[in-house]
N, C-alpha and C positions, 0 to 999 in steps of 0.2 A: 206457263211455267211447267217445268218437268219435275215429276215426283217418282219415287220408287215405292211400289206397293208390295208388302210381304203378307203371305197368307199362312196361317198355322192351324194344325189339328183338323177339325171338321171343315173349316173354311178352305183349307188347302185342297181337300178332296173335292169339295163342291166346285171350286174354281178350276180344278184340273191343272193347277200350276202352283209353284212355290212363290213366284214373284212376277211382277209385270211393271213396265214403265207406263206412266199415264200423264198426258198433258192436261193441265187444269187452268182455268182463268186465274189471273193474278189476284183476284179478290175472293177466291174459293175458300169455303169453310168446310168443316168436317161433314156437315149435313149435305153439302153439295157433292162431296166425294161419294157419299152413300147413294145419292140419286144417280150419279154417273155409273157406279158399279152395278146398281140394280138394272140399269138399261143395257149395259154391256155384258153382264154375266147374270142372266135371269135366275139361275139356280141359287144365287146368293140372296135374292130379294127377300124371301121369307125370314132370313136370319139377321138382316141388317138392323132391325129394331132392337136386338139384344146384343149385338156384337160389341166387343170392346175395341177401342182404337188407341194407338199410341203414335205420337209424332216425335221423331228423333229420341226414342226410348223413354218418353214420359207420357202418362195417360192424357188423352185429349177427349174433348166433348163436342157436341154438335155445333155449338156457337164459336168454337175456336177457329182462328184463321190458320191457313196452311202456308208455310214459307216456301219459297222457291228451293228446289233441290231436296225437299224433305224426304226422309225415310219414314214411311207410314206402315204400321203393322196392324192387321186385323186378326182378332182371335176371340174364342169363346171365353166365358168366365173361367178363371183358373181354379180346374180340379184342385280374388283375395287381396288382403292388405295386411299391414302390420304397424305397430306403434307401441307406446308405453303400455297400452292395454291391447293385447294381441287380438286381432280379428281375422278370421279366415272365412272367405265366402267364394264358392265356385260352382259351376256347372261342369260335370265331368262324365266321361264314358268309362273311366277307370274304376276298378273295384275300390270300395270304401275301406280304408284302413282305420278302424275306430281308435286303436291305440295311438297311432301316429297323429291323428287329428287331435286327440285329447292332449298329447304331449305338446302340440304346437300352441295350445292356449293355457298351458300350466306355468305359473310363475313360482318363485321361491315362497311367496306368501300364500299360495293356494292351499286351502285345506278342505275344499269341497268341490265336487263336480256333479252336474246333473246332465245326463245324456238321454236324448230321445232318438231312436232310429226306427223308421218305418220299414216294413218288410213286405215282400210280395206274398200274398196269401194264395195257396193252391186251392183251398176250399173256403168259401164264404158261407156261413150258416146264419148270420143275422140278416133279416129282411128277405130279399129274394135269393134263396140259397142257390149256389152255382159253383162250378169248378172253373179255375183259371189255368190255362196252359202256360201263358207268359204275359207280361206287360211290356208295352213299348212306350217309352217316355220321350217326349219332345219338349224343347224349350226355345224361347226367343232369347238366346244367350246374352247378348249385350245388355238388354233391358232387365233380364232376370238377375244378373249379377249386380246391376245398379240397385234394384229393389231389395236384394239381399242386404246390400250395404245399408239401405234405409231401415230395414228391419233391425239390424244390429244397432244402429243409432237409436232407434225407438226403445230397444231393450235397455240401453245404457241410460237413456233419459228417465226411464221409469224405475230402474234398479241401479243406482249409481255404485253400489257395492260390487256389482258384477265385474270380474277382472278380465276374463277372456270369453269370446263368443266365436263359435264355428257354425256356419250354415253351409251345407254341401248337399247338392242334389245330383244323383246319378241319372243319366239318360241313356237311351238305346234300349235294346231288348234285354229284359231281366226275367230270370226264371224264378219260380216259387222258392221261398226261403232265402232270397237274396235281399240284403239291405238296399233301400232305394234312396233314403234321405237321412241326414244327420243334423240334429240341432244340439249343440252342447254349450253349456255355460259353466264358468268356474268362478269361485269366490273364496274368500278367506274362511268363511263359516257356512254351515248348512242352513242357518236360520236368517240369512240375509236376503231371501227372495230368489235364490238360485233355482228352486223348483218352479216357481211361478214364471220366472224369466224364460226357462226352456219351453214351458207350455205355451207361453205367449208367442215364442218364436215359431213353433210349428203351426199354430193357428194363423198367425199373420202371414206366413209363407203361403198357406193355402188360399189366402185372400188376394194377395197383390203380386205375387211372383209368377210371371207367365210361364208355367210349366203344365203340361197336359199328359194324360196317359191313355193309351188304347189298350183295352182289355180283350184278350184273345182266349177263347175257350171252345169246348166241343159244340156249343150252340151258335158260334159265330164270333164277330168282333164288334166292339163299340168304343167310341171315344167317351171317356168319363168326364163330364163337365160339372163345374161347381155352380152354386147359386148366388154367391156374393158378387155384387157389382160395385167396383171401385168408384168413388166420387172425387170431387175436387180436393177433399180433405186428405185423400190418400196420396197426393203428390208429395214428393220429398221437400 
């Protein structure tokens, strides 16, 4: 059977390509795919034990079977819609307009909003102090937006009083002092969990939404990878 393999972040550089077509046996499982890639692209072999895999934009695991025609993505751990309760989610290369995004999730009943936005630091003083010239963000867009929708649904299940949710990630080259990500939640009152909901949103995005960043500075460049490894419980 024929499959399409997509590589992201560090794995794209190791493989020397963004994608490839691969013929697999009809009974192949994810572990068989890893064995095949280790043989065909030796540079990937040391990383295949920790790599994350998705099949058709959902996380997959070693024992999962691979369907014919599958789109399979390999990536390291990860550094829109509308309705009665407005939800906005997107991966974009455009500048983030915080006021416009807030307006899109504000209802006549809204009395509180909690907004978190991440910024590109030019200087990092915590831990290994260093300077950053710019960040380069990359995303597996179809899956990232699907997982953003999942995060929004998780927020609503935990905090039913939340009215609007916006989750937006900017990609591409971003200079210091530039907003990179926005998580916003609105509600009728400030004491309804809106603070906790926004905090949960950014933490969850860092766990399961496939977005990575390359940090470029005077000392070189490096892909920043996370430590969280999604499990079956993280499927939608």
